N, C-alpha and C positions, 0 to 999 in steps of 0.2 A: 863413284867414276872408273875407269878405265881401267878393264885388264891390265898389270903392266906387263911383257915380254919378261919371258926369261931363259935367256941361253942356257942354250944342252953343250955338253961337250966338246963337239965336234963342228966344222963344218958343212962333211954330210948330212947331219941332223937335220939341218935348216929346209923349210918348205922349201925346192928352188921354184922357180915361174921358167921365163921365156930365156933359154940358150944357158938354162944355168945359172942364171942369177938368186939371186937371193932374194926370195921373197918381200913384196910393197906391203902384207897384210898382213903384222907382225901382236896384233889384237884384233876384235870382236870391232864390225863398225870399221875396220882401217879406213888404211888413203885411194883400196883400188874400186867405193863404189859399192854398189847393195850388197847384202846378206844377206842370209835363212833366211827370209817372210819378207821381203824387201821386195822381189824381181815377183810375187805374186799380187804383192799390195798394188802396182802400178799396173799391174795389166787388169786387173780387179777394177783400176779407176779409171784404164782405157775402155773396159767395157760400160761400167756406167754412166761414161760420158756421149757414150755413142749410142748407149739407150733416152739418154736424154734427149739430146741432139734428132735426133728422127724421131723420137715420141711426138716433139714438138714439131717436126714438122707435119709427121700426118692429122696433128690435131690442128693446127690451121687448112691442112687443106679437105680435112673433115670437115670443116667449117665456114668453108668455102673461101676464106682470106686469102691463099694461093691459091689462087685456077691454073687450069691449064691439065690437069689428070685425071683419071678412073677412078682417084678416090676422091674429088675435086666434090665439095661437098654431099657426101656420105658419111651420115653419124657415125655408122659404125668403124669411119677410120677415126673418128674423133674420140673414140669411148677409148682404141686399141691403144692411139697417143697417147692417152692421159695414163694407160695402165704399163704403157714404155715410161712414160715419166716417170710414174710413180717411183717403179720398179727400178728407174735408173738413181735415183737421187737417193731411194733404201742404201741398193749396191753402192753410193759412194759414200755414205756415214757409215756401211758395215764397215769398207776398207779403209773406211782411215781413223775409224774409233783408239779409242787408245788402249792398249793393252797392256796387262800388270809383265811384267819380263821376270824371269825368273834367276836368280841371285846366284 
């Protein structure tokens, strides 16, 4: 379960937030949003999604499905796009794997 918050003797010992108010995050995974490695997981997800998107566009341009670019009809861009798609999918899988958390 969650780690329970244990109050400490005086109000001055509390973690204070904006304007000296007590923090709203009394335990791990609290109410204020991402904690610990969560921000990096979000960043890796964004990078992976961008790789998949641009890699897909490059593949389609390389095989001349999306014409109108200097990359259109050039197989090297289809290959590079395929590599980007595979790298993006691998990054998404890696970023979202289930990690063992220390107790």
